[in-house]
C-alpha positions as CSV (number, residue, x, y, z in Angstrom):
1,X,0.3,0.2,-0.1
2,X,2.8,2.4,0.8
3,X,4.7,1.5,-2.2
4,X,1.3,2.2,-4.5
5,X,0.8,5.7,-3.1
6,X,4.5,6.6,-3.5
7,X,5.7,7.4,0.0
8,X,9.0,8.4,0.4
9,X,10.8,5.4,2.3
10,X,12.4,7.5,5.4
11,X,12.2,5.2,8.5
12,X,15.4,2.9,9.4
13,X,14.8,-0.5,9.0
14,X,13.2,-2.2,12.3
15,X,14.7,-5.5,14.0
16,X,11.8,-7.7,12.5
17,X,12.4,-6.4,9.2
18,X,16.5,-6.9,9.4
19,X,15.4,-10.3,10.6
20,X,13.3,-11.2,7.9
21,X,15.8,-10.3,5.1
22,X,18.6,-12.3,7.0
23,X,16.1,-14.9,6.7
24,X,15.7,-14.7,2.9
25,X,19.6,-14.7,2.7
26,X,19.8,-10.9,2.2
27,X,22.8,-9.6,4.2
28,X,25.5,-6.8,3.5
29,X,28.4,-8.4,1.0
30,X,31.6,-6.7,-0.4
31,X,32.7,-8.3,-3.4
32,X,35.8,-6.3,-2.5
33,X,36.2,-7.4,1.2
34,X,36.2,-11.1,-0.2
35,X,38.8,-10.3,-3.0
36,X,41.1,-8.3,-0.8
37,X,40.9,-11.3,2.5
38,X,41.6,-14.1,-0.3
39,X,44.3,-12.3,-1.7
40,X,46.1,-11.3,1.7
41,X,45.7,-14.9,2.9
42,X,47.7,-16.3,-0.4
43,X,50.4,-13.6,0.0
44,X,50.8,-14.6,3.5
45,X,51.2,-18.3,2.8
46,X,53.3,-17.5,0.2
47,X,55.4,-15.7,2.8
48,X,55.0,-17.9,5.2
49,X,55.5,-21.5,3.4
50,X,57.2,-19.8,0.3
51,X,60.9,-20.9,0.8
52,X,59.6,-24.2,2.0
53,X,57.5,-24.9,-1.0
54,X,60.3,-23.7,-3.5
55,X,62.5,-26.3,-2.2
56,X,60.4,-29.1,-2.6
57,X,58.8,-27.8,-6.0
58,X,63.2,-27.6,-6.7
59,X,63.3,-31.2,-5.8
60,X,60.2,-32.6,-7.7
61,X,61.7,-30.9,-10.8
62,X,65.2,-32.6,-10.3
63,X,63.1,-35.6,-9.9
64,X,61.2,-35.2,-13.0
65,X,63.9,-34.5,-15.3
66,X,66.4,-36.8,-13.6
67,X,66.9,-39.8,-16.6
68,X,67.1,-43.6,-15.6
69,X,68.0,-46.0,-18.5
70,X,65.7,-48.7,-16.4
71,X,63.1,-46.7,-16.3
72,X,63.4,-45.6,-19.7
73,X,62.7,-49.5,-20.6
74,X,60.0,-50.0,-18.0
75,X,57.0,-47.8,-18.7
76,X,55.4,-49.2,-15.1
77,X,58.3,-47.3,-13.3
78,X,58.0,-44.2,-15.4
79,X,53.8,-44.3,-14.4
80,X,55.1,-44.6,-10.9
81,X,57.2,-41.7,-10.7
82,X,54.8,-39.4,-12.9
83,X,52.0,-40.6,-10.0
84,X,54.4,-40.0,-7.4
85,X,55.6,-36.6,-8.9
86,X,52.1,-35.5,-8.7
87,X,51.1,-36.9,-5.2
88,X,54.4,-34.9,-3.9
89,X,53.3,-31.5,-5.8
90,X,49.6,-32.1,-4.6
91,X,51.1,-32.6,-1.0
92,X,53.5,-29.1,-1.3
93,X,50.7,-27.1,-2.8
94,X,48.0,-28.1,-0.5
95,X,48.0,-25.9,2.5
96,X,48.3,-22.8,-0.1
97,X,45.0,-24.1,-1.5
98,X,43.5,-25.2,1.8
99,X,44.2,-21.3,3.0
100,X,42.8,-20.2,-0.2
101,X,39.3,-22.2,0.1
102,X,39.0,-21.2,4.0
103,X,39.5,-17.5,3.3
104,X,36.9,-17.5,0.4
105,X,34.5,-19.5,2.8
106,X,34.5,-17.1,5.5
107,X,35.1,-14.0,4.0
108,X,31.5,-13.5,3.4
109,X,31.1,-13.9,7.2
110,X,33.6,-10.9,7.7
111,X,30.8,-8.5,6.9
112,X,27.7,-10.0,6.7
113,X,27.7,-12.6,9.9
114,X,27.0,-16.7,9.5
115,X,24.1,-16.9,7.8
116,X,22.1,-20.2,6.9
117,X,18.5,-19.2,4.9
118,X,16.8,-22.0,3.4
119,X,14.6,-19.4,1.8
120,X,17.7,-18.2,-0.7
121,X,17.5,-21.5,-2.3
122,X,14.3,-21.3,-3.3
123,X,13.4,-20.7,-6.8
124,X,12.0,-17.4,-7.6
125,X,10.5,-16.8,-11.3
126,X,11.1,-12.7,-10.7
127,X,14.8,-13.4,-10.8
128,X,13.7,-14.7,-14.3
129,X,12.3,-11.1,-15.2
130,X,14.4,-9.6,-17.5
131,X,13.1,-5.9,-17.4
132,X,14.3,-6.5,-13.4
133,X,17.8,-7.8,-14.8
134,X,18.3,-4.5,-16.6
135,X,16.7,-2.3,-14.1
136,X,19.6,-3.6,-11.6
137,X,22.3,-2.8,-14.1
138,X,21.1,0.7,-14.9
139,X,20.3,1.0,-11.1
140,X,22.9,2.7,-9.0
141,X,24.3,-0.2,-7.5
142,X,24.8,-1.4,-11.2
143,X,27.0,2.0,-11.9
144,X,28.9,1.8,-8.8
145,X,29.3,-2.1,-9.6
146,X,30.9,-1.1,-13.0
147,X,33.4,1.9,-11.7
148,X,34.7,-0.4,-9.0
149,X,35.2,-3.3,-11.4
150,X,37.3,-0.2,-14.1
151,X,38.9,0.9,-10.8
152,X,40.4,-2.1,-9.8
153,X,41.8,-3.1,-13.4
154,X,43.3,0.2,-13.8
155,X,44.9,-0.3,-10.0
156,X,45.8,-3.9,-10.5
157,X,47.2,-3.3,-13.8
158,X,49.1,-0.1,-13.2
159,X,50.4,-1.6,-9.9
160,X,51.7,-4.7,-11.9
161,X,53.0,-2.9,-15.2
162,X,54.8,-0.1,-12.7
163,X,56.6,-3.4,-10.7
164,X,57.7,-5.4,-14.2
165,X,58.8,-1.8,-15.7
166,X,60.8,-1.0,-12.3
167,X,62.3,-4.4,-12.3
168,X,62.5,-4.6,-16.3
169,X,66.2,-5.2,-16.3
170,X,66.4,-7.5,-13.3
171,X,63.8,-9.8,-15.4
172,X,66.1,-10.3,-17.9
173,X,69.1,-11.0,-15.6
174,X,66.8,-14.6,-14.7
175,X,67.7,-16.2,-17.5
176,X,71.5,-15.9,-16.8
177,X,71.7,-16.7,-13.2
178,X,71.5,-20.3,-11.5
179,X,68.2,-22.3,-12.0
180,X,67.8,-21.9,-8.2
181,X,68.9,-18.2,-7.5
182,X,66.5,-17.5,-10.5
183,X,63.1,-18.9,-9.1
184,X,64.2,-17.7,-5.7
185,X,64.7,-14.1,-7.1
186,X,61.7,-14.7,-9.4
187,X,59.4,-15.7,-6.3
188,X,60.6,-12.6,-3.8
189,X,59.6,-10.6,-6.9
190,X,56.3,-12.4,-6.6
191,X,55.5,-12.0,-3.6
192,X,56.4,-8.2,-3.8
193,X,53.9,-7.6,-6.4
194,X,51.4,-9.7,-4.5
195,X,51.9,-7.2,-1.2
196,X,50.9,-4.2,-3.6
197,X,48.2,-5.8,-5.3
198,X,46.9,-6.6,-1.5
199,X,47.3,-3.0,-0.2
200,X,45.6,-1.9,-3.3
201,X,42.7,-3.9,-2.6
202,X,42.7,-2.7,1.2
203,X,42.2,0.6,-0.4
204,X,39.0,-0.2,-2.3
205,X,37.8,-2.5,0.7
206,X,37.8,0.5,2.8
207,X,35.9,2.2,0.1
208,X,33.4,-0.5,-1.0
209,X,32.5,-1.5,2.9
210,X,30.6,1.8,4.0
211,X,29.4,1.8,1.2
212,X,27.6,-1.5,1.2
213,X,26.2,-1.1,4.2
214,X,24.4,2.3,3.5
215,X,22.9,0.8,0.3
216,X,21.9,-2.4,2.3
217,X,20.3,-0.3,4.9
218,X,18.8,1.9,2.6
219,X,17.3,-0.5,0.6
220,X,15.6,-1.7,3.7
221,X,14.3,1.2,4.9
222,X,10.4,1.4,5.5
223,X,7.7,3.8,5.3
224,X,5.8,5.4,7.9
225,X,2.5,3.2,6.8
226,X,5.0,0.2,6.9
227,X,6.3,1.3,10.4
228,X,2.8,1.0,11.8
229,X,1.5,-2.0,10.2
230,X,4.3,-3.6,11.1
231,X,4.0,-1.9,15.2
232,X,0.3,-3.6,14.9
233,X,1.4,-7.1,13.9
234,X,4.0,-7.5,16.5
235,X,1.5,-5.7,19.2
236,X,-1.4,-6.6,17.8
237,X,-4.6,-4.2,17.3
238,X,-6.0,-2.4,19.5
239,X,-9.5,-3.1,18.9
240,X,-8.8,-6.9,18.5
241,X,-6.9,-7.0,21.6
242,X,-9.7,-5.0,24.0
243,X,-12.1,-7.7,22.3
244,X,-9.9,-10.4,23.7
245,X,-10.0,-8.7,27.1
246,X,-13.4,-8.5,27.1
247,X,-14.1,-11.8,26.2
248,X,-11.4,-12.9,28.8
249,X,-13.5,-10.9,31.8
250,X,-17.0,-12.2,30.7
251,X,-15.0,-15.7,31.0
252,X,-13.5,-15.0,34.4
253,X,-16.7,-13.7,35.6
254,X,-18.9,-16.5,34.2
255,X,-16.3,-19.0,36.4
256,X,-16.8,-16.5,39.4
257,X,-20.6,-17.0,39.4
258,X,-20.2,-20.2,38.6
259,X,-18.6,-20.5,42.3
260,X,-21.7,-18.5,44.1
261,X,-23.5,-21.5,44.6
262,X,-20.7,-23.4,46.6
263,X,-19.9,-20.4,49.0
264,X,-21.3,-20.8,52.6
265,X,-21.8,-16.8,52.8
266,X,-22.1,-13.8,50.7
267,X,-21.4,-10.8,53.0
268,X,-23.5,-7.6,51.0
269,X,-23.1,-3.6,51.5
270,X,-26.5,-4.5,51.1
271,X,-26.7,-2.5,47.4
272,X,-23.1,-1.8,46.3
273,X,-21.3,-4.5,47.0
274,X,-21.2,-8.4,47.6
275,X,-18.7,-11.2,48.5
276,X,-18.9,-14.3,48.8
277,X,-16.6,-16.6,51.2
278,X,-16.1,-20.2,51.6
279,X,-14.2,-22.3,53.9
280,X,-13.6,-25.7,54.2
281,X,-12.0,-27.0,57.4
282,X,-10.4,-30.0,56.4
283,X,-8.3,-28.3,53.4
284,X,-8.2,-24.7,54.1
285,X,-6.5,-22.6,56.7
286,X,-8.7,-19.8,56.2
287,X,-11.6,-18.6,54.3
288,X,-11.1,-18.0,50.8
289,X,-13.1,-15.3,48.3
290,X,-14.7,-17.5,45.8
291,X,-16.5,-14.5,44.0
292,X,-16.9,-10.4,44.6
293,X,-18.6,-7.9,43.0
294,X,-19.7,-4.0,42.7
295,X,-22.7,-2.6,41.4
296,X,-24.8,-4.8,38.9
297,X,-22.5,-7.5,39.2
298,X,-23.2,-7.4,43.1
299,X,-27.1,-7.5,42.5
300,X,-26.2,-10.8,40.0
301,X,-24.4,-12.6,42.8
302,X,-26.8,-11.8,45.6
303,X,-29.4,-13.3,42.9
304,X,-27.7,-16.4,42.3
305,X,-27.3,-17.0,46.3
306,X,-30.6,-16.7,46.8
307,X,-31.5,-19.0,43.8
308,X,-29.2,-21.6,45.8
309,X,-29.9,-20.9,49.7
310,X,-26.6,-19.4,50.3
311,X,-26.9,-17.3,53.5
312,X,-26.9,-13.3,53.0
313,X,-25.4,-11.4,55.5
314,X,-25.2,-7.2,55.6
315,X,-22.4,-5.6,56.7
316,X,-21.2,-2.8,54.8
317,X,-17.9,-2.2,56.5
318,X,-16.6,-6.1,56.1
319,X,-18.2,-6.1,52.7
320,X,-16.0,-2.9,52.0
321,X,-13.1,-4.3,53.2
322,X,-12.8,-8.0,52.0
323,X,-14.1,-6.1,48.4
324,X,-10.8,-4.1,48.7
325,X,-8.4,-6.2,50.4
326,X,-9.1,-9.5,48.6
327,X,-8.8,-11.1,45.1
328,X,-10.1,-14.4,44.1
329,X,-9.1,-17.6,45.6
330,X,-7.2,-16.4,48.3
331,X,-7.6,-16.2,51.8
332,X,-9.1,-13.3,53.7
333,X,-6.0,-11.4,55.6
334,X,-5.3,-11.9,59.0
335,X,-6.9,-8.3,60.3
336,X,-10.4,-9.2,59.2
337,X,-10.0,-12.8,60.8
338,X,-11.9,-12.3,63.7
339,X,-14.5,-10.5,62.0
340,X,-15.3,-12.8,59.5
341,X,-14.4,-15.7,62.0
342,X,-17.9,-14.5,63.7
343,X,-19.8,-14.3,60.3
344,X,-18.8,-18.4,59.6
345,X,-20.0,-18.9,63.0
346,X,-23.2,-17.0,62.8
347,X,-23.8,-19.0,59.1
348,X,-23.2,-22.5,60.8
349,X,-25.4,-21.5,63.7
350,X,-28.0,-20.3,60.9
351,X,-27.5,-23.7,59.2
352,X,-27.8,-25.7,61.6
353,X,-31.0,-24.3,63.0
354,X,-32.6,-24.5,59.7
355,X,-31.8,-28.4,59.6
356,X,-32.6,-29.2,63.1
357,X,-35.4,-26.9,62.9
358,X,-34.5,-24.3,65.8
359,X,-34.3,-20.9,66.3
360,X,-32.7,-18.8,64.0
361,X,-29.6,-16.8,65.1
362,X,-29.4,-13.7,65.1
363,X,-27.4,-11.4,62.6
364,X,-23.7,-10.4,64.2
365,X,-23.6,-6.4,64.6
366,X,-21.0,-4.3,64.6
367,X,-18.1,-6.8,63.4
368,X,-14.1,-5.6,64.2
369,X,-12.9,-4.3,61.2
370,X,-9.7,-2.8,61.6
371,X,-9.5,0.9,61.5
372,X,-8.2,2.3,57.8
373,X,-9.3,-1.0,55.9
374,X,-12.9,0.0,55.2
375,X,-13.0,2.6,52.2
376,X,-16.4,3.8,53.3
377,X,-16.1,4.6,56.5
378,X,-16.7,8.3,57.2
379,X,-13.5,10.5,58.2
380,X,-12.4,11.1,61.6
381,X,-12.8,14.5,62.8
């Protein structure tokens, strides 16, 4: 929607947007950084192992050009020699190639980090769209890549040509030097050229890495509408959340009302508050609040209590205190034990009188509610 309206992408990519991009295989990448790291690794290996590899290769060359009359008349021995020379050459160059392979594999991690994105392996028809391909070529990114390729070719070619021109006389001296000395001198020249090329590639990488990071985050920018939509998706639509909360409250109210018939007594205000209490001496250390409400809920609690013959007791201060300081399924606080104990004693006497046919007890009056627990108490003068 934001794209269709032409709204500018001015907002930085959110954490979710960056995570989605990584899941799709989109991470910042710099070819110049990878080229620099691979070339630097190769140069370092030549510098560290050049002497050892040179001696090994010289020995292989001597064996290759050595002549043996028995070998000339025995093809089997000749094949064994070729196999041995090939194995020795491969083992000699193996550390160099392994180092290059490791550098080639790990170099993308230097900028984009370790990434495994199965989604990137999926087939997408959009990649076959020639229009998108042409768009990528003539885009700013394509223009920058072309400039970098030209600059890289000129830089590396210039460095190589300058070194060869500087050592032009010395290069011709290789033909007059002994083989071992010529190879040593040539190897030193190659390492020197490689060091200069690595330095040139380092300069390109220093210029390319900031550009690639800027381009990556620029492509992932979001419009304000996208930011709002993503925030709604993560936090949830306020209307939906409100509806869910209303349903949860309704379910909780129904569960609470279902507990009223199991209560022993309902303490009322008598019109504004109702609190249902239940006590089982075998399972509970103190009476618990199984339902409470005010206003219409209070009336509904009293109505259900009457329908199921649950005792009702008008005790406004205690009802207000219990409603304010007790949560559902919680025991009454110790500060209200005395008042609640009188209520429960009254309920037991009332139930006994109803069962045995005796005289019902008088409802308790002036229940001891500690000062400060009744929110409806008049202020002291």
